[in-house]
VOGU-3710 file (C-alpha; in Angstrom, 3 decimals, decimal comma):
1> mvttdvpdia> 60,074/-17,928/37,688  56,342/-17,568/37,210  55,118/-16,387/33,815  51,581/-15,304/33,048  50,293/-15,399/29,503  48,188/-12,313/28,957  45,926/-12,712/25,914  46,120/-10,067/23,264  42,822/-8,256/23,652  42,913/-6,871/20,115
11> rvrevprtvk> 43,481/-10,365/18,692  40,693/-11,788/20,813  38,312/-9,163/19,538  39,165/-10,033/15,948  38,102/-13,649/16,451  34,431/-13,858/15,468  32,223/-15,190/18,190  29,874/-17,922/17,099  27,121/-19,413/19,188  26,278/-22,919/18,155
21> dtasytvfrv> 22,556/-23,561/17,900  21,173/-26,361/19,957  19,488/-29,291/18,213  16,055/-28,288/19,485  16,488/-24,710/18,223  17,564/-25,973/14,807  14,488/-28,189/14,620  12,325/-25,217/15,628  13,796/-23,056/12,871  13,250/-25,737/10,234
31> vnacvlliic> 9,662/-26,366/11,321  9,022/-22,617/11,484  10,352/-22,117/7,952  8,244/-24,999/6,632  5,063/-23,649/8,223  5,697/-20,154/6,830  6,333/-21,572/3,354  3,057/-23,519/3,511  1,128/-20,414/4,614  2,788/-18,361/1,871
41> gvtlypfvnl> 1,894/-20,982/-0,728  -1,733/-21,242/0,433  -2,021/-17,434/0,333  -0,514/-16,980/-3,111  -2,077/-19,979/-4,859  -5,543/-18,414/-5,456  -4,003/-15,330/-7,090  -1,630/-17,361/-9,268  -4,432/-19,728/-10,255  -6,699/-16,768/-11,056
51> aakafssqgy> -4,053/-15,223/-13,320  -3,464/-18,566/-15,029  -7,186/-19,015/-15,767  -7,448/-15,449/-17,075  -5,022/-16,260/-19,892  -6,050/-19,875/-20,566  -8,453/-21,295/-23,130  -11,843/-22,628/-22,224  -11,107/-26,290/-22,938  -8,241/-26,535/-20,477
61> imagqvnlwp> -10,212/-24,664/-17,788  -13,263/-26,911/-18,153  -10,990/-29,984/-18,005  -9,478/-28,710/-14,751  -5,971/-28,685/-16,203  -5,087/-25,073/-15,303  -3,240/-24,699/-12,028  -0,186/-22,444/-11,852  0,501/-21,698/-15,512  -1,791/-20,680/-18,426
71> rgfnlttlew> -2,584/-23,419/-20,916  -3,825/-22,653/-24,413  -2,841/-18,984/-24,143  -5,940/-16,856/-24,703  -6,470/-13,060/-24,649  -9,954/-13,044/-26,161  -11,829/-12,116/-22,998  -9,250/-9,533/-21,944  -9,369/-7,822/-25,354  -13,170/-7,828/-25,347
81> laqqerfwtg> -13,331/-6,339/-21,867  -10,735/-3,666/-22,702  -12,913/-2,479/-25,609  -15,920/-1,823/-23,379  -16,352/1,943/-22,904  -18,463/1,511/-19,810  -15,705/-0,547/-18,216  -13,281/2,397/-18,417  -16,004/4,797/-17,288  -16,437/2,620/-14,220
91> ygntiiqtvg> -12,698/2,625/-13,656  -12,684/6,422/-13,742  -15,588/6,570/-11,291  -13,773/4,168/-8,974  -10,627/6,308/-9,015  -12,661/9,468/-8,307  -14,525/7,821/-5,437  -11,330/6,310/-4,008  -9,222/9,475/-4,189  -12,026/11,829/-3,142
101> gttiamvltt> -13,343/9,563/-0,406  -9,906/8,834/1,021  -8,957/12,528/1,039  -12,130/13,609/2,816  -11,935/10,680/5,225  -8,318/11,444/6,160  -9,065/15,136/6,788  -12,046/14,367/9,018  -10,431/11,420/10,806  -7,119/13,126/11,647
111> tmayalakkh> -8,688/16,374/12,859  -11,338/14,631/14,971  -8,856/12,124/16,402  -6,421/14,906/17,340  -9,166/16,861/19,094  -10,434/13,802/20,985  -6,872/12,977/22,086  -6,780/16,139/24,204  -7,860/15,237/27,723  -8,868/18,809/28,554
121> lkgrgivvam> -11,525/18,786/25,790  -14,963/19,191/27,391  -17,419/16,446/26,518  -14,613/14,237/25,193  -15,880/11,122/26,955  -19,415/11,545/25,611  -18,217/11,951/22,030  -15,910/8,927/22,314  -18,785/6,867/23,739  -21,012/7,896/20,827
131> vvvtmffngg> -18,285/6,839/18,383  -17,840/3,463/20,084  -21,597/2,801/19,994  -21,598/3,117/16,199  -19,138/0,207/16,022  -21,778/-2,156/17,425  -25,093/-0,620/16,358  -26,295/1,130/13,206  -29,547/2,488/11,901  -30,167/-0,362/9,493
141> lipnyllitn> -30,435/-0,528/5,728  -33,859/1,065/5,231  -33,307/4,095/7,530  -29,949/4,712/5,864  -31,525/4,503/2,421  -34,275/6,962/3,419  -31,700/9,317/4,958  -29,475/9,335/1,863  -32,496/9,841/-0,390  -33,931/12,704/1,683
151> lgfkntvwai> -30,537/14,416/1,800  -30,513/14,453/-1,989  -27,384/12,334/-2,244  -28,940/9,640/-4,398  -27,304/9,342/-7,814  -24,395/11,492/-6,667  -20,899/10,528/-5,579  -21,674/11,928/-2,104  -23,912/8,931/-1,432  -20,746/6,811/-1,413
161> iipnaisafn> -18,304/9,226/0,238  -20,200/11,046/3,003  -21,686/8,023/4,886  -18,228/6,393/4,943  -16,166/9,526/5,617  -15,173/8,432/9,131  -14,551/4,879/10,268  -14,983/4,457/14,026  -12,181/1,877/14,196  -9,707/4,051/12,277
171> llvmkaffen> -10,673/7,059/14,385  -9,973/5,223/17,655  -6,606/3,940/16,366  -5,514/7,461/15,403  -6,819/8,867/18,686  -4,699/6,350/20,618  -1,665/7,331/18,537  -2,144/11,064/19,177  -2,606/10,393/22,913  0,915/8,905/22,991
181> fpseleeaaa> 2,395/11,797/21,028  5,113/13,556/23,133  3,460/16,569/24,731  6,865/18,211/25,215  7,108/18,845/21,466  3,742/20,579/21,402  4,589/22,622/24,504  7,921/23,728/23,009  6,175/24,775/19,790  3,535/26,674/21,779
191> idgmttygif> 6,268/28,525/23,723  7,805/29,513/20,381  4,493/31,113/19,465  2,904/28,461/17,297  -0,877/28,263/17,223  -2,850/25,046/17,633  -3,281/24,721/13,880  0,439/25,358/13,341  1,361/22,667/15,858  -1,017/20,215/14,202
201> frivlplska> 0,066/20,818/10,612  3,790/21,529/11,140  4,675/19,308/14,113  2,141/16,533/14,637  1,271/15,487/11,067  4,876/15,289/9,749  5,763/13,010/12,684  2,700/10,815/12,120  3,494/9,518/8,630  3,316/5,847/9,641
211> viatmilfya> -0,211/5,923/11,033  -1,400/8,298/8,289  -0,069/5,970/5,548  -1,794/3,036/7,236  -5,122/4,848/7,424  -4,816/5,912/3,782  -4,376/2,254/2,854  -7,404/1,212/4,928  -9,675/3,876/3,429  -8,386/3,423/-0,137
221> vffwnswfpa> -8,986/-0,338/-0,063  -12,481/0,195/1,360  -13,542/2,726/-1,272  -11,927/0,720/-4,082  -13,765/-2,478/-3,190  -17,061/-0,830/-2,233  -19,858/-1,848/-4,589  -22,940/-2,474/-2,407  -23,645/1,232/-1,595  -23,264/1,999/-5,301
231> mlylsdadlq> -25,827/-0,687/-6,129  -28,279/0,921/-3,696  -27,784/4,604/-4,435  -26,365/4,874/-7,974  -28,947/3,822/-10,539  -27,224/5,960/-13,202  -24,799/3,607/-14,984  -22,448/6,501/-15,810  -21,770/7,000/-12,078  -21,269/3,382/-11,095
241> pvtlylrnll> -17,808/2,134/-10,072  -16,012/-0,617/-11,924  -16,672/-3,093/-9,114  -20,427/-2,782/-9,639  -19,991/-2,982/-13,417  -17,981/-6,163/-13,049  -20,475/-7,590/-10,585  -23,308/-7,009/-13,057  -21,145/-8,421/-15,830  -20,469/-11,595/-13,888
251> agasgagrea> -24,142/-11,973/-13,042  -24,966/-11,841/-16,774  -21,752/-13,227/-18,195  -23,546/-15,401/-20,758  -25,479/-12,416/-22,048  -22,279/-10,441/-22,404  -20,800/-13,205/-24,488  -23,756/-13,293/-26,865  -23,637/-9,500/-27,261  -19,981/-9,690/-28,192
261> gmeevqigsn> -20,606/-12,411/-30,771  -18,259/-14,755/-28,955  -18,685/-18,278/-27,794  -20,866/-18,110/-24,705  -18,935/-20,779/-22,899  -15,644/-18,992/-23,602  -16,797/-15,697/-22,094  -18,558/-17,281/-19,152  -15,497/-19,238/-18,111  -12,781/-16,631/-18,521
271> lkavtmlltv> -14,704/-13,497/-17,581  -14,724/-14,192/-13,877  -10,955/-14,649/-13,754  -10,188/-11,648/-15,991  -12,475/-9,225/-14,185  -11,290/-10,245/-10,743  -7,690/-9,894/-11,875  -8,224/-6,409/-13,329  -10,004/-5,287/-10,173  -7,424/-6,606/-7,730
281> vpiiavypfv> -4,182/-5,647/-9,520  -4,351/-1,824/-9,034  -4,850/-1,971/-5,271  -2,150/-4,648/-4,955  0,231/-2,397/-6,911  -0,249/0,367/-4,324  0,386/-1,881/-1,325  4,213/-2,237/-1,631  4,633/1,556/-1,466  2,933/1,808/1,944
291> qkyfvtgvml> 3,889/-1,619/3,293  6,876/-0,240/5,232  4,516/2,050/7,141  1,806/-0,567/7,526  3,338/-2,742/10,265  4,536/0,099/12,468  1,488/2,252/11,780  -0,991/-0,326/13,028  0,959/-0,996/16,225  1,780/2,611/17,116
301> gsvkg> -1,461/3,295/18,888  -1,934/-0,132/20,417  0,500/0,046/23,358  0,341/2,615/26,095  3,557/3,554/27,844
//
């Protein structure tokens, strides 16, 4: 009598399947983890060291004994800087320029990119070529200065916002994204009676959150860190951003210390760390909220199907 043992399929499915890693793959994973940890440490060390110096006393900093943790805890420079009225005025100007500039830039970039993504647009190739040319060539510093001055933008916030309202790189990335947008959705909306503006605002933009969040991050970081245009066009100190105020403060750190009646060496040593920390922290605080869109948003327009 011949008997056949038929395995219980349900029991077989309950047994977890494990694939044993080969020795070479295990070595690869260990080496990969070590390399990533080293890169992470090298990236984070400057910020941690900067924060440690910002709250350390002068003696330990001058002796080179401050690495990852504050020594001789000191808030003198931070308290002095927080009492400066012009510092907070600069912060307000930076927020206005960042919010206003990013808003205007996003409106202009999204609308222009959406229009250029339409292949039936007449003159589309010429406009795209003109945009690409600006990525490699510009008018130069003096012609730009004369243009801004003659337009009456000098000593106004428009001198910072208008010349940087559209980035050619960001425009091309958004254009590539809109070119890959499913045309069937737009055609279905048009059949239902939607206008072009309705399709753009009610269909396209809500489905483009990833690339929009990425562009907002790009523009916001640019306007937040921008200080050179302000140095050229904003001679009125009440209009200058905090980055320019801090730059001037660092250039004359010793003078600032004497004005405050503090030890010159104390201010000069800590001021650089404190000011850099206060300038970097706000934009770093925003990054985690858009990080989930950042990776996908950058890659969305880079691959054509």
